[in-house]
Every structure is written in structure tokens, then in C-alpha cells.
N, C-alpha and C positions, 0 to 999 in steps of 0.2 A: 667378594673377590673372585675373580676368574682364574682358573688354572690354564695358562696359555700353553697348550701342547698340541702337536699335530694329532689329528683324529686317529691315526693308525698306531700311535704310541700306546703301549700298555701302561696304565697307571693303577697302582695298587690302592685298594680301599683305605688302607692305613695312611697312605700319602694324602689322599683326598681329605680324610678326617683331620690329619695334622694341619694341613694348610687352611682348611675352612673352619676348623674348630667345632665341627658337627660330630655327633656320635656316629659310629659305623652303621651302615645300612642293616647289617645282620642283627644288631641290637634292636632296631625298630621292628624287624620281621619277627623276632622272638617275642617281643612285647605284644605285638598284634596277635600272634598265635595264641599266647597265654590268655589274652583278653577274650578272644573268640571262644576258647575252651571254657572259660569261666561263664561266659554268657550262655552257652549251650547247656552247661551243667545246671544253671539256675532256671532254665525254661520250665514251664509246667510239664508234668509227666506225660501228658497225652500228645505232645508235639513230636513229630517224627524225628527231628534232629536230636532231641534229647533221648528218645528211645534208642536210636542207632548208636549214639555215643555211649549210653549206659550198657548196651549189649557188648560193645567193644571193651569197656572197662571190665565187665564181668568175665568175658572170655580171657582177658589178660591175667586174671587171678585164678583161672582154671575152672570157671563155671560155664560150661557150654550152654547154648540155647535150649537144647533138649538132650536126652540120654542117647539118641541115635546119631547125633551130630559128630562128624569127623572132619578134621582139617583137610582141605584139598591137597593132593599130592604135589610135590615140588617144593622149591624154596619159597618160604613165606615172603610176601611183598613187604617192603618197608611201609609202615603205617604212620599216619599223622601222630598217633599217640606215642609211637616210638621216638619221634622227633621231640615231642613235648618232654618226655622223660630225659632225653639227652640234654636238652636245653635247661633243665631244672636239676642239674647235678645227680641224674639217675634216680630221682625220687620215683617210687612206683606210681603208676597211673591211678591206682585206686586211692592212694594218699592224696594225690593232686585233686582227684574228683571230690573227696570229702572236704578238702580245704576250700575248693571253689564253691561248693554248696553252702559251706559255713560262712562265706563272706556275704555281708549285706543282708537284705531282706528280700524275699521273693514277693512277687506282686500279690499273691494270695494272702500272705501275711500282712502286707500293708493294707490291702482291701479290708480284711477282717478287723484290723486295728482301727481303721477309720469308721467302720460300721459300729464298733463298740463305742467309740467316742461320740458318734452322732446319736446312738441310742441313749447314752447317758445324759445327753443334753436335751432329750425329748425332741430332737430335730428329725425331720424325715430322713430315712436312710438313702444311701446312694443309688440303690437299685442295681441294675445289671450293667452299668456303664463301664467303659474301659478306662484304665488309668492313663 
């Protein structure tokens, strides 16, 4: 169904949702942001995105990268992790990080489980292939 309105008219997201029956765009953005955070949290430890996000989580709980580190002067920028906390009922980012890591299995866990299954069956192991 189309919403027939002149282009210059302001239409609220709530009105679009009501008429189309679709969820608000903001819900989709929040869901995507949470999914991306979970994906980055479950990446292997040596991936730069995982390392950067882990440093941000550690900084948010008061663990600076080293003892000489100081926050730059001025007002802190709004960070992506701040938005995640607000979107998840102000749950601390460290808690969200632990929950994200706890969901599902990492590739390394799956790979080692498959290797054990193959070794038990006296089948050749998978080698260094990518899942």
C-alpha cells in the first residue's frame, strides 16, 4: 500500500508504521546494531575489530590500555557502545559483551569439535581449512 502524500509533507515514522503494518525503522537499526556487536564480540581475539571493541569495553569499566593513558581533554564523544547501552535498557557494556560471547559457538570451538569427531571415527582430520 502506498501512502499518497506530497513529497514536502512531513510524515512521522509512527504513521508510516501504522499504515503499512511494518515495524519502525528505529527497531531495525537497533536490531542490526546489536547483531553487529555480537558478531564482533565473537570474532577471534587476533582480529583488529575484536581487539578495538574489547579495548572500548575495558575502558568503559575503568581499565585503561596502560597506566599512563589519560582521556583527552574536552567533552567525551558519544560512542557506539553508549548507544548499545541505551538501546538495551542501560545494561552495562561489559555485561552485553559477556552475553554476546556466551551466545552460540565460536568458529574455533566448532572446528575443534569437528576435529575430535573425525579423530574418533579414524577419519582424516580437516586440516587448516576455513569453515
